[in-house]
DRENPA-546907 format. One record per residue (C-alpha): residue number from 1; x, y, z. Coordinates in nm, 3 decimals. Example, Ala and Ser with C-alpha at 12.3 -4.5 7.8 and 13.67 -1.06 7.14 Angstrom:
REM residues 2
[tivo 1, [1.230, -0.450, 0.780]]
[tivo 2, [1.367, -0.106, 0.714]]
REM end
This chain:
REM residues 289
[tivo 1, [12.498, 4.282, 8.588]]
[tivo 2, [12.524, 4.143, 8.954]]
[tivo 3, [12.154, 4.091, 8.943]]
[tivo 4, [12.205, 3.816, 8.672]]
[tivo 5, [12.427, 3.608, 8.899]]
[tivo 6, [12.149, 3.376, 9.019]]
[tivo 7, [11.993, 3.350, 8.704]]
[tivo 8, [12.226, 3.073, 8.572]]
[tivo 9, [12.554, 3.129, 8.333]]
[tivo 10, [12.431, 2.887, 8.090]]
[tivo 11, [12.099, 3.078, 8.019]]
[tivo 12, [12.268, 3.414, 7.993]]
[tivo 13, [12.555, 3.265, 7.774]]
[tivo 14, [12.296, 3.098, 7.554]]
[tivo 15, [12.111, 3.396, 7.500]]
[tivo 16, [12.415, 3.615, 7.419]]
[tivo 17, [12.540, 3.347, 7.171]]
[tivo 18, [12.202, 3.320, 6.991]]
[tivo 19, [12.243, 3.463, 6.649]]
[tivo 20, [12.053, 3.799, 6.553]]
[tivo 21, [11.792, 3.725, 6.304]]
[tivo 22, [11.696, 3.980, 5.993]]
[tivo 23, [11.352, 4.025, 5.887]]
[tivo 24, [11.368, 3.764, 5.613]]
[tivo 25, [11.504, 3.501, 5.857]]
[tivo 26, [11.221, 3.609, 6.130]]
[tivo 27, [10.937, 3.564, 5.855]]
[tivo 28, [11.087, 3.231, 5.747]]
[tivo 29, [11.101, 3.074, 6.082]]
[tivo 30, [10.767, 3.219, 6.199]]
[tivo 31, [10.609, 3.083, 5.871]]
[tivo 32, [10.759, 2.737, 5.941]]
[tivo 33, [10.621, 2.742, 6.295]]
[tivo 34, [10.256, 2.875, 6.203]]
[tivo 35, [10.200, 2.667, 5.889]]
[tivo 36, [10.425, 2.359, 5.929]]
[tivo 37, [10.429, 2.330, 6.320]]
[tivo 38, [10.832, 2.288, 6.277]]
[tivo 39, [10.944, 2.298, 6.635]]
[tivo 40, [11.290, 2.360, 6.523]]
[tivo 41, [11.179, 2.676, 6.391]]
[tivo 42, [11.019, 2.775, 6.699]]
[tivo 43, [11.323, 2.707, 6.896]]
[tivo 44, [11.540, 2.916, 6.672]]
[tivo 45, [11.297, 3.198, 6.681]]
[tivo 46, [11.249, 3.211, 7.032]]
[tivo 47, [11.617, 3.149, 7.128]]
[tivo 48, [11.728, 3.441, 6.921]]
[tivo 49, [11.494, 3.674, 7.117]]
[tivo 50, [11.590, 3.561, 7.461]]
[tivo 51, [11.805, 3.875, 7.485]]
[tivo 52, [11.492, 4.066, 7.462]]
[tivo 53, [11.331, 3.862, 7.763]]
[tivo 54, [11.624, 3.912, 7.986]]
[tivo 55, [11.648, 4.265, 7.895]]
[tivo 56, [11.285, 4.338, 7.984]]
[tivo 57, [11.289, 4.122, 8.296]]
[tivo 58, [11.586, 4.332, 8.415]]
[tivo 59, [11.349, 4.641, 8.401]]
[tivo 60, [11.117, 4.503, 8.683]]
[tivo 61, [11.397, 4.349, 8.941]]
[tivo 62, [11.312, 4.637, 9.169]]
[tivo 63, [10.983, 4.465, 9.270]]
[tivo 64, [11.160, 4.207, 9.496]]
[tivo 65, [11.087, 3.896, 9.300]]
[tivo 66, [11.364, 3.668, 9.180]]
[tivo 67, [11.499, 3.746, 8.844]]
[tivo 68, [11.488, 3.389, 8.724]]
[tivo 69, [11.125, 3.370, 8.770]]
[tivo 70, [11.065, 3.708, 8.574]]
[tivo 71, [11.270, 3.577, 8.281]]
[tivo 72, [11.080, 3.261, 8.298]]
[tivo 73, [10.755, 3.440, 8.274]]
[tivo 74, [10.868, 3.664, 7.995]]
[tivo 75, [10.969, 3.329, 7.811]]
[tivo 76, [10.622, 3.225, 7.853]]
[tivo 77, [10.508, 3.559, 7.701]]
[tivo 78, [10.777, 3.499, 7.420]]
[tivo 79, [10.600, 3.157, 7.325]]
[tivo 80, [10.259, 3.326, 7.335]]
[tivo 81, [10.362, 3.565, 7.105]]
[tivo 82, [10.513, 3.321, 6.865]]
[tivo 83, [10.190, 3.149, 6.856]]
[tivo 84, [10.003, 3.454, 6.765]]
[tivo 85, [10.248, 3.603, 6.549]]
[tivo 86, [10.134, 3.641, 6.179]]
[tivo 87, [10.439, 3.650, 5.960]]
[tivo 88, [10.257, 3.801, 5.640]]
[tivo 89, [10.212, 4.123, 5.816]]
[tivo 90, [10.485, 4.388, 5.780]]
[tivo 91, [10.592, 4.378, 6.159]]
[tivo 92, [10.915, 4.265, 6.319]]
[tivo 93, [10.882, 3.972, 6.539]]
[tivo 94, [11.068, 4.161, 6.812]]
[tivo 95, [10.842, 4.452, 6.801]]
[tivo 96, [10.510, 4.218, 6.859]]
[tivo 97, [10.688, 4.001, 7.119]]
[tivo 98, [10.798, 4.290, 7.334]]
[tivo 99, [10.408, 4.355, 7.439]]
[tivo 100, [10.350, 3.974, 7.519]]
[tivo 101, [10.674, 3.951, 7.704]]
[tivo 102, [10.623, 4.271, 7.927]]
[tivo 103, [10.255, 4.157, 7.977]]
[tivo 104, [10.347, 3.811, 8.095]]
[tivo 105, [10.594, 3.980, 8.335]]
[tivo 106, [10.379, 4.240, 8.461]]
[tivo 107, [10.094, 3.983, 8.529]]
[tivo 108, [10.317, 3.759, 8.726]]
[tivo 109, [10.445, 4.048, 8.949]]
[tivo 110, [10.070, 4.162, 9.003]]
[tivo 111, [9.983, 3.808, 9.125]]
[tivo 112, [10.308, 3.761, 9.347]]
[tivo 113, [10.401, 4.124, 9.459]]
[tivo 114, [10.141, 4.102, 9.742]]
[tivo 115, [9.902, 3.853, 9.904]]
[tivo 116, [9.644, 4.134, 9.849]]
[tivo 117, [9.507, 4.137, 9.499]]
[tivo 118, [9.518, 4.467, 9.297]]
[tivo 119, [9.566, 4.622, 8.983]]
[tivo 120, [9.288, 4.413, 8.821]]
[tivo 121, [9.191, 4.681, 8.553]]
[tivo 122, [9.420, 4.852, 8.272]]
[tivo 123, [9.408, 5.182, 8.448]]
[tivo 124, [9.510, 5.014, 8.796]]
[tivo 125, [9.798, 4.823, 8.635]]
[tivo 126, [9.935, 5.158, 8.493]]
[tivo 127, [9.900, 5.303, 8.824]]
[tivo 128, [10.097, 5.018, 8.990]]
[tivo 129, [10.375, 5.031, 8.758]]
[tivo 130, [10.402, 5.411, 8.687]]
[tivo 131, [10.341, 5.564, 9.017]]
[tivo 132, [10.693, 5.564, 9.183]]
[tivo 133, [10.829, 5.709, 8.845]]
[tivo 134, [10.580, 5.950, 8.816]]
[tivo 135, [10.593, 6.064, 9.183]]
[tivo 136, [10.979, 6.072, 9.160]]
[tivo 137, [10.969, 6.306, 8.859]]
[tivo 138, [10.693, 6.538, 9.005]]
[tivo 139, [10.858, 6.569, 9.364]]
[tivo 140, [11.128, 6.784, 9.234]]
[tivo 141, [10.902, 7.075, 9.190]]
[tivo 142, [10.865, 7.125, 9.565]]
[tivo 143, [10.483, 7.067, 9.536]]
[tivo 144, [10.300, 6.891, 9.830]]
[tivo 145, [10.156, 6.529, 9.805]]
[tivo 146, [9.796, 6.627, 9.736]]
[tivo 147, [9.899, 6.822, 9.435]]
[tivo 148, [10.128, 6.547, 9.307]]
[tivo 149, [9.842, 6.287, 9.367]]
[tivo 150, [9.590, 6.503, 9.180]]
[tivo 151, [9.840, 6.532, 8.891]]
[tivo 152, [9.911, 6.164, 8.890]]
[tivo 153, [9.550, 6.073, 8.888]]
[tivo 154, [9.488, 6.305, 8.590]]
[tivo 155, [9.776, 6.173, 8.415]]
[tivo 156, [9.697, 5.792, 8.444]]
[tivo 157, [9.302, 5.847, 8.427]]
[tivo 158, [9.225, 5.699, 8.784]]
[tivo 159, [9.069, 5.861, 9.096]]
[tivo 160, [9.283, 6.058, 9.352]]
[tivo 161, [9.182, 5.786, 9.607]]
[tivo 162, [9.321, 5.527, 9.401]]
[tivo 163, [9.639, 5.701, 9.398]]
[tivo 164, [9.663, 5.746, 9.766]]
[tivo 165, [9.566, 5.383, 9.828]]
[tivo 166, [9.822, 5.244, 9.577]]
[tivo 167, [10.087, 5.469, 9.728]]
[tivo 168, [10.014, 5.337, 10.081]]
[tivo 169, [10.042, 4.982, 9.942]]
[tivo 170, [10.374, 5.043, 9.749]]
[tivo 171, [10.521, 5.219, 10.088]]
[tivo 172, [10.561, 4.899, 10.286]]
[tivo 173, [10.538, 4.539, 10.294]]
[tivo 174, [10.235, 4.309, 10.374]]
[tivo 175, [10.171, 4.304, 10.743]]
[tivo 176, [10.008, 3.965, 10.908]]
[tivo 177, [9.684, 4.040, 11.102]]
[tivo 178, [9.854, 3.775, 11.346]]
[tivo 179, [10.180, 3.997, 11.393]]
[tivo 180, [10.203, 4.108, 11.747]]
[tivo 181, [10.148, 4.472, 11.835]]
[tivo 182, [10.358, 4.553, 12.108]]
[tivo 183, [10.576, 4.305, 12.311]]
[tivo 184, [10.660, 4.575, 12.590]]
[tivo 185, [10.299, 4.691, 12.662]]
[tivo 186, [10.090, 4.410, 12.830]]
[tivo 187, [9.778, 4.607, 12.833]]
[tivo 188, [9.776, 4.624, 12.443]]
[tivo 189, [9.606, 4.357, 12.245]]
[tivo 190, [9.847, 4.089, 12.150]]
[tivo 191, [9.759, 4.075, 11.764]]
[tivo 192, [9.645, 4.329, 11.500]]
[tivo 193, [9.348, 4.109, 11.440]]
[tivo 194, [9.217, 4.231, 11.784]]
[tivo 195, [9.174, 4.562, 11.659]]
[tivo 196, [8.951, 4.463, 11.395]]
[tivo 197, [8.591, 4.567, 11.482]]
[tivo 198, [8.318, 4.314, 11.534]]
[tivo 199, [7.991, 4.408, 11.363]]
[tivo 200, [7.802, 4.133, 11.518]]
[tivo 201, [7.522, 4.223, 11.776]]
[tivo 202, [7.618, 4.185, 12.142]]
[tivo 203, [7.500, 3.887, 12.348]]
[tivo 204, [7.244, 4.095, 12.518]]
[tivo 205, [7.114, 4.224, 12.198]]
[tivo 206, [7.082, 3.880, 12.079]]
[tivo 207, [6.902, 3.756, 12.371]]
[tivo 208, [6.662, 4.066, 12.366]]
[tivo 209, [6.593, 4.013, 11.988]]
[tivo 210, [6.496, 3.642, 12.050]]
[tivo 211, [6.265, 3.749, 12.339]]
[tivo 212, [6.103, 4.024, 12.155]]
[tivo 213, [6.067, 3.792, 11.841]]
[tivo 214, [5.891, 3.527, 12.062]]
[tivo 215, [5.658, 3.772, 12.237]]
[tivo 216, [5.557, 3.926, 11.895]]
[tivo 217, [5.489, 3.606, 11.737]]
[tivo 218, [5.267, 3.504, 12.034]]
[tivo 219, [5.079, 3.852, 12.007]]
[tivo 220, [5.032, 3.769, 11.576]]
[tivo 221, [4.911, 3.426, 11.679]]
[tivo 222, [4.643, 3.535, 11.919]]
[tivo 223, [4.534, 3.816, 11.674]]
[tivo 224, [4.498, 3.562, 11.390]]
[tivo 225, [4.258, 3.367, 11.612]]
[tivo 226, [4.034, 3.661, 11.585]]
[tivo 227, [3.979, 3.606, 11.211]]
[tivo 228, [3.699, 3.393, 11.039]]
[tivo 229, [3.813, 3.072, 10.890]]
[tivo 230, [3.788, 3.229, 10.543]]
[tivo 231, [3.988, 3.512, 10.639]]
[tivo 232, [4.257, 3.292, 10.807]]
[tivo 233, [4.282, 3.074, 10.507]]
[tivo 234, [4.304, 3.374, 10.243]]
[tivo 235, [4.576, 3.555, 10.448]]
[tivo 236, [4.751, 3.215, 10.521]]
[tivo 237, [4.771, 3.170, 10.135]]
[tivo 238, [4.863, 3.515, 10.035]]
[tivo 239, [5.105, 3.592, 10.326]]
[tivo 240, [5.206, 3.336, 10.555]]
[tivo 241, [5.354, 3.066, 10.326]]
[tivo 242, [5.682, 3.049, 10.122]]
[tivo 243, [5.479, 2.984, 9.802]]
[tivo 244, [5.206, 3.237, 9.787]]
[tivo 245, [4.891, 3.179, 9.589]]
[tivo 246, [4.743, 3.416, 9.344]]
[tivo 247, [4.411, 3.601, 9.399]]
[tivo 248, [4.286, 3.411, 9.080]]
[tivo 249, [4.402, 3.083, 9.208]]
[tivo 250, [4.224, 3.136, 9.559]]
[tivo 251, [3.914, 3.261, 9.384]]
[tivo 252, [3.887, 2.951, 9.169]]
[tivo 253, [3.941, 2.728, 9.471]]
[tivo 254, [3.698, 2.909, 9.682]]
[tivo 255, [3.443, 2.973, 9.411]]
[tivo 256, [3.461, 3.349, 9.419]]
[tivo 257, [3.614, 3.626, 9.214]]
[tivo 258, [3.951, 3.742, 9.259]]
[tivo 259, [3.827, 4.074, 9.342]]
[tivo 260, [3.627, 3.932, 9.627]]
[tivo 261, [3.939, 3.758, 9.741]]
[tivo 262, [4.142, 4.088, 9.744]]
[tivo 263, [3.874, 4.256, 9.974]]
[tivo 264, [3.868, 3.969, 10.209]]
[tivo 265, [4.253, 3.980, 10.246]]
[tivo 266, [4.246, 4.359, 10.279]]
[tivo 267, [3.968, 4.323, 10.558]]
[tivo 268, [4.181, 4.036, 10.764]]
[tivo 269, [4.482, 4.279, 10.738]]
[tivo 270, [4.294, 4.542, 10.882]]
[tivo 271, [4.135, 4.349, 11.149]]
[tivo 272, [4.478, 4.224, 11.234]]
[tivo 273, [4.611, 4.595, 11.296]]
[tivo 274, [4.305, 4.686, 11.503]]
[tivo 275, [4.323, 4.386, 11.730]]
[tivo 276, [4.719, 4.450, 11.776]]
[tivo 277, [4.675, 4.812, 11.831]]
[tivo 278, [4.406, 4.773, 12.084]]
[tivo 279, [4.579, 4.505, 12.268]]
[tivo 280, [4.941, 4.652, 12.242]]
[tivo 281, [4.881, 5.020, 12.170]]
[tivo 282, [5.243, 5.104, 12.263]]
[tivo 283, [5.388, 4.868, 11.992]]
[tivo 284, [5.432, 4.959, 11.626]]
[tivo 285, [5.213, 4.739, 11.418]]
[tivo 286, [5.234, 4.929, 11.075]]
[tivo 287, [5.359, 4.608, 10.899]]
[tivo 288, [5.169, 4.351, 11.058]]
[tivo 289, [5.144, 4.016, 10.870]]
REM end
C-alpha cells in the first residue's frame, strides 16, 4: 500500500471507516437525494463508496499520474453516478457507479498522460488501456511482433497501423522538438526541430513565380486589348470579377438574349487563346481567362 502514502491518511481512513450499505440503505439514500435533494443523503452514499473509488484508482497507478489526482477524478465520476442513478431499478449503486468512476479516471489519464491528444474514439481508448496487457499475454507464445499486432488489432477492432502507432507512443515519453540532438557533434543540428522538412517553396522559386505571374498578366492584358468593347465587357463580367453576372442578367442589361451572350463570351475566349498562342507559341494557354 506504499502507493497510497501520498494520498493522505485521513482520506484513506475515512474511506475505511465508512459503513457498508445494504441494498435497502442504498435505495433509501439515493431516493432522498434524487427526489428531495437531501445533501446529507448524498454525502452518506458517496462516503460509503469511496473504497470503490480508491480501489479503481489504484488499478491505473502505473500510468505515472499522481494517485491522489486519480482518486479525485474518480470521486467526480462517483458524484456523476449519484446524479444519474435511478433508485427504482433493481441495480446496486456500486455496480452502476463503477462504470462512471472508471470512465472519469480514464478520461483524466487520456487528457494528461501525454501532451499529444490520442484515444478519442472508444476503440482507441480500448487500445490505449489494453495494449500492454494483451501484448504481455501474447508475447509468451514466441510469435513475432507482426503477428502479435495483427491479433491485438483483430481483438480490439482497430487497424494494425493503429496498434503500431499506439505501441510506439507507449514505449517512451514525449520528446520536445526543442530538445538537443547531440552535444558532442557540432555538425549536427542543435534541435530536433531542425530536422522537420519545410514544405514552403525555395526563395528562387518564389521569385521565379512572381516574375512569371507578372509576365503572364502583361500578356493577358495585351490580348484583352484585341477584343471589342462588347466582348471585353461580357468577358469581364463573366470571368474577371469576383461576383460574376449570369447570362440572363447580362442579356437584359445589353438588350440581347442570354444565348447571344454565351456566343459572344465563347468567341471572346477563343480570340484570347488565338492571340496568346500566336504571340507566345511556347507557352501553354489552355486555361486562358
